[in-house]
C-alpha positions as CSV (number, residue, x, y, z in Angstrom):
1,M,47.1,-38.7,-30.8
2,G,44.3,-37.2,-32.8
3,T,42.0,-38.8,-30.7
4,L,43.7,-37.3,-27.4
5,N,43.7,-33.7,-29.4
6,G,39.6,-34.7,-30.1
7,S,38.7,-35.0,-26.5
8,D,40.7,-32.5,-25.0
9,H,39.1,-29.8,-27.5
10,P,35.4,-29.9,-25.3
11,D,37.3,-29.8,-22.2
12,R,39.2,-26.7,-23.2
13,S,35.8,-25.0,-24.5
14,N,34.2,-26.0,-21.1
15,R,37.1,-24.6,-19.7
16,S,37.0,-21.4,-21.7
17,L,32.6,-20.9,-20.9
18,Q,33.7,-21.7,-16.9
19,S,36.3,-19.2,-17.0
20,T,34.1,-16.8,-18.8
21,A,31.1,-17.1,-16.6
22,R,33.1,-16.4,-13.6
23,T,34.8,-12.9,-15.1
24,D,30.9,-12.1,-15.6
25,A,30.1,-12.7,-12.7
26,L,32.7,-11.0,-11.0
27,G,31.7,-8.6,-13.2
28,L,28.3,-8.4,-12.5
29,G,29.4,-8.1,-8.9
30,A,31.2,-5.6,-8.8
31,R,28.5,-3.4,-10.4
32,R,26.3,-4.5,-7.9
33,T,28.9,-3.5,-5.0
34,K,29.5,0.1,-7.1
35,T,25.8,1.0,-7.2
36,R,25.0,-0.6,-4.0
37,W,27.9,1.9,-2.6
38,A,26.4,4.8,-5.0
39,L,23.0,4.7,-3.3
40,L,24.1,4.6,0.3
41,V,26.0,7.7,-0.6
42,I,23.0,9.5,-2.2
43,V,20.5,8.2,1.0
44,V,23.2,9.9,3.6
45,A,24.1,12.9,1.1
46,A,19.7,13.3,0.9
47,V,19.0,12.9,4.7
48,T,22.0,15.1,5.6
49,W,20.7,17.7,3.3
50,S,17.2,17.8,5.0
51,L,18.2,17.4,8.5
52,R,20.2,20.7,8.0
53,G,17.6,22.0,5.9
54,T,15.1,21.7,8.3
55,G,17.2,22.5,11.3
56,V,16.5,19.1,12.9
57,S,19.7,18.4,15.5
58,L,20.1,17.1,19.0
59,S,20.7,20.8,20.3
60,T,17.2,22.2,19.4
61,L,15.8,19.0,21.4
62,I,17.8,20.0,24.6
63,T,17.3,24.1,23.8
64,G,13.6,23.1,24.2
65,W,13.3,20.8,26.9
66,A,12.3,23.7,29.1
67,G,9.5,24.7,27.4
68,A,8.5,20.8,26.8
69,K,8.9,20.6,31.0
70,D,6.6,23.7,31.2
71,L,3.6,22.3,28.9
72,A,4.4,18.9,30.7
73,S,3.7,20.2,33.5
74,G,0.9,22.3,32.5
75,L,-1.2,19.3,32.1
76,F,-1.6,17.4,35.0
77,P,-4.0,17.2,36.9
78,P,-6.7,17.9,34.1
79,Q,-9.2,19.7,34.5
80,L,-12.1,17.6,35.5
81,D,-15.1,20.3,36.5
82,E,-18.8,19.6,35.5
83,E,-19.0,22.4,33.4
84,L,-16.1,21.7,30.9
85,L,-17.0,17.6,31.4
86,R,-20.2,18.4,29.6
87,S,-18.5,20.3,27.4
88,V,-16.0,17.9,26.3
89,G,-18.5,15.1,26.7
90,A,-20.8,17.5,23.5
91,A,-17.4,17.5,21.7
92,V,-16.8,13.2,21.5
93,V,-20.3,13.2,20.6
94,E,-20.1,15.5,18.0
95,T,-16.9,13.7,16.7
96,L,-18.7,10.2,16.7
97,Q,-21.2,12.1,14.4
98,I,-18.8,13.3,12.0
99,S,-17.4,10.1,11.9
100,I,-20.5,8.0,11.1
101,A,-21.5,10.7,8.3
102,A,-18.6,11.1,6.6
103,L,-18.1,7.2,6.5
104,F,-22.1,7.1,5.4
105,F,-21.3,9.3,2.4
106,G,-17.6,8.0,1.7
107,T,-19.1,4.3,1.6
108,I,-21.8,5.5,-1.0
109,L,-19.5,7.1,-3.6
110,G,-16.5,5.4,-2.2
111,I,-18.1,1.8,-3.9
112,G,-20.1,3.4,-6.2
113,L,-16.7,4.4,-7.8
114,A,-15.6,1.3,-7.1
115,V,-17.6,-0.6,-9.3
116,T,-17.1,1.9,-12.3
117,M,-13.4,1.0,-12.0
118,A,-12.8,-2.6,-11.4
119,G,-11.8,-4.3,-14.4
120,N,-13.9,-7.5,-14.0
121,M,-17.3,-5.5,-13.5
122,G,-17.3,-4.7,-16.8
123,A,-18.0,-0.8,-17.0
124,P,-17.0,1.2,-20.3
125,T,-13.7,2.1,-20.7
126,W,-13.6,5.8,-20.6
127,L,-16.4,5.7,-17.6
128,A,-13.7,3.3,-15.7
129,V,-10.6,5.9,-16.2
130,G,-13.1,8.6,-15.6
131,A,-13.4,7.1,-12.1
132,R,-10.4,6.1,-11.4
133,F,-8.7,9.4,-12.1
134,T,-11.8,11.0,-9.9
135,A,-11.0,8.7,-6.8
136,T,-7.1,9.4,-7.4
137,V,-7.9,13.2,-7.1
138,L,-10.0,12.7,-3.6
139,R,-7.4,10.9,-2.1
140,S,-4.5,12.6,-3.1
141,V,-5.8,15.8,-1.4
142,P,-5.8,15.8,2.5
143,E,-8.7,15.9,4.6
144,L,-7.2,19.0,6.3
145,L,-6.6,20.6,2.7
146,W,-10.8,19.5,1.9
147,A,-11.5,20.8,5.6
148,L,-9.9,24.5,4.9
149,L,-12.0,24.4,1.4
150,F,-15.3,23.7,2.8
151,V,-14.9,25.8,6.0
152,A,-14.7,28.8,3.5
153,I,-17.7,27.3,1.6
154,V,-20.1,26.6,4.2
155,G,-18.8,27.7,7.2
156,L,-17.1,27.0,10.5
157,G,-18.8,23.5,12.0
158,P,-18.8,20.4,11.6
159,A,-20.7,19.8,8.3
160,A,-17.3,21.4,6.7
161,G,-15.9,18.1,8.5
162,V,-18.2,15.9,7.1
163,Y,-17.8,17.1,3.4
164,A,-13.9,17.2,4.0
165,I,-13.8,13.7,5.5
166,S,-16.4,12.0,3.0
167,L,-14.2,12.6,-0.2
168,H,-10.9,11.6,1.5
169,G,-12.4,8.5,1.9
170,T,-14.3,8.0,-0.8
171,G,-11.0,8.2,-2.9
172,L,-9.2,5.3,-0.3
173,L,-12.2,3.3,-0.6
174,A,-12.5,3.4,-3.8
175,K,-9.2,2.1,-4.3
176,L,-9.2,-0.5,-2.3
177,V,-12.9,-1.7,-2.7
178,S,-12.0,-2.3,-6.5
179,E,-9.0,-4.4,-6.3
180,Q,-10.6,-6.2,-3.5
181,L,-13.5,-6.7,-6.2
182,E,-10.7,-7.5,-8.9
183,A,-8.9,-9.9,-6.6
184,V,-11.9,-12.6,-6.5
185,D,-11.9,-16.0,-7.7
186,P,-12.3,-15.8,-11.9
187,G,-13.7,-19.3,-11.6
188,P,-17.7,-18.7,-10.6
189,V,-17.5,-15.1,-12.9
190,E,-16.8,-16.9,-15.7
191,A,-19.1,-19.6,-15.1
192,M,-21.7,-16.9,-14.7
193,R,-20.8,-15.3,-18.1
194,V,-20.9,-18.4,-20.1
195,T,-24.5,-18.9,-18.8
196,G,-25.4,-15.5,-20.8
197,A,-25.9,-13.6,-17.1
198,S,-25.9,-9.6,-17.4
199,R,-22.4,-7.4,-16.4
200,A,-24.8,-6.5,-13.5
201,A,-26.2,-9.8,-12.3
202,V,-22.5,-11.1,-12.7
203,G,-21.1,-8.4,-10.4
204,A,-24.3,-8.4,-7.8
205,F,-24.7,-12.4,-7.7
206,S,-20.7,-13.4,-8.1
207,I,-18.2,-10.7,-7.9
208,I,-19.2,-8.7,-4.6
209,P,-20.8,-11.7,-2.6
210,Q,-17.1,-13.5,-2.6
211,S,-15.7,-9.4,-1.5
212,R,-18.5,-9.1,0.9
213,S,-16.7,-9.3,3.9
214,D,-13.5,-7.6,3.3
215,I,-15.4,-5.1,1.8
216,A,-17.2,-4.6,4.9
217,S,-13.6,-4.6,6.8
218,L,-12.4,-1.7,4.7
219,V,-15.1,0.0,5.7
220,L,-15.2,-0.4,9.2
221,Y,-11.4,0.6,9.4
222,Q,-12.5,3.7,7.4
223,W,-14.4,4.6,10.4
224,E,-11.5,4.5,13.0
225,C,-9.6,6.7,10.4
226,N,-12.7,9.0,10.2
227,I,-12.1,9.6,14.2
228,R,-8.4,10.4,13.6
229,S,-9.3,12.9,11.0
230,S,-12.0,14.3,12.6
231,A,-10.0,15.5,15.3
232,I,-7.6,16.9,13.4
233,I,-9.4,18.6,11.0
234,G,-11.3,20.6,13.8
235,F,-7.9,22.5,14.5
236,V,-8.9,24.7,11.0
237,G,-12.5,24.9,12.4
238,A,-14.5,21.8,11.1
239,G,-16.3,20.9,14.5
240,G,-16.0,18.2,17.0
241,I,-13.0,17.6,19.5
242,G,-9.9,18.9,17.5
243,Q,-11.9,22.4,17.3
244,A,-11.5,22.3,21.2
245,L,-8.2,20.7,21.4
246,G,-7.2,24.1,19.0
247,I,-9.1,26.6,21.2
248,S,-7.4,25.0,24.3
249,M,-4.0,25.0,22.7
250,R,-4.7,29.1,21.4
251,L,-5.5,30.2,24.9
252,F,-2.8,27.9,26.6
253,R,-5.4,25.8,28.9
254,Y,-3.3,23.2,29.4
255,Q,-5.1,21.4,32.1
256,E,-8.2,21.7,29.9
257,L,-6.2,20.6,27.3
258,A,-5.3,17.3,29.2
259,T,-8.9,16.2,29.6
260,L,-9.9,16.7,25.6
261,M,-6.9,14.5,25.3
262,I,-7.6,11.6,27.4
263,A,-11.4,11.9,26.2
264,L,-10.0,11.6,22.4
265,L,-7.6,8.6,23.6
266,L,-10.5,6.8,25.1
267,L,-12.7,7.3,21.9
268,V,-10.0,6.2,19.4
269,L,-9.6,3.1,21.6
270,I,-13.2,2.3,22.0
271,V,-13.9,2.8,18.3
272,D,-11.0,0.8,17.3
273,Q,-11.8,-1.6,19.5
274,T,-15.4,-2.4,18.6
275,S,-14.4,-2.1,14.8
276,R,-11.7,-4.9,15.3
277,I,-14.7,-7.3,17.0
278,L,-17.1,-6.2,14.3
279,R,-14.9,-7.4,11.7
280,R,-13.8,-10.4,13.4
281,R,-17.4,-11.5,13.7
282,M,-18.2,-11.1,9.9
283,G,-15.2,-13.6,9.1
284,A,-12.6,-10.7,7.9
285,A,-9.1,-11.7,8.1
286,T,-7.8,-8.8,10.4
287,A,-4.3,-10.8,10.8
288,R,-3.9,-9.6,7.3
289,A,-3.4,-5.8,8.5
290,G,0.0,-4.5,7.0
291,K,-0.2,-6.8,4.2
292,G,-1.5,-6.6,0.8
293,L,-4.0,-3.9,0.8
294,W,-4.0,-3.4,4.4
295,G,-0.3,-2.5,4.1
296,I,-1.1,0.9,2.1
297,Y,-4.4,1.5,3.9
298,K,-3.0,4.6,6.3
299,C,-5.3,6.8,8.3
């Protein structure tokens, strides 16, 4: 009898533990369900509050449908007279110049900050922290706000656009290039350090060569972003095709506006395709777009 009681005791303990585990699991599941419902209620309340606050509704779209039809009918056919086409061509060339000049300055400054920020490059802590803070400030301010500031400083024209896009691009490239530098294979880096190589030599001959193609790919993608940005900041007088778009809209020259929109679309498509071809030729993994670093690289 004593033996039976002795063998029964572990069984009862196991059943008790299993029962406790089931109870805990049920309790955890119930808490998770309540949390999900609470989050759902919060999301629905936030969306409803935002829609009411912004006046977004189906009725506003229906009310504005007549204006949309008038605008769409006014865009066609696009104006194609010779004088306008020359003006549009000049605006397209200026947009391209803004994007390339901004890419030049943004790349130099961005890579300089990235090398200082990257943890494996060995820069002094105070310098790395300062570079990281500078990059954060530069990319946190939208190009449009930078453009407004530079239009007030240097006046209307493409120079303001170059400075504005350069500063924002510097912040973006600094962050993404520094993360590419930090993601390299540490083996060759440590091997060079063991041989007594200086920090500059390790960076120049081990870290940067490993990430060279991806850095070049980032720079080319920034060029695509510069084209789009130059069209937007032109609305505040920072030159390029965006400035011509803004003038056409304010003067209600819709057929002229259509011609400018087509020219901008063609320019963006050409630059996008050129950048994609160059990235593929350099061996950069364009298929990773939307993943990792590319997932946060938005124009």
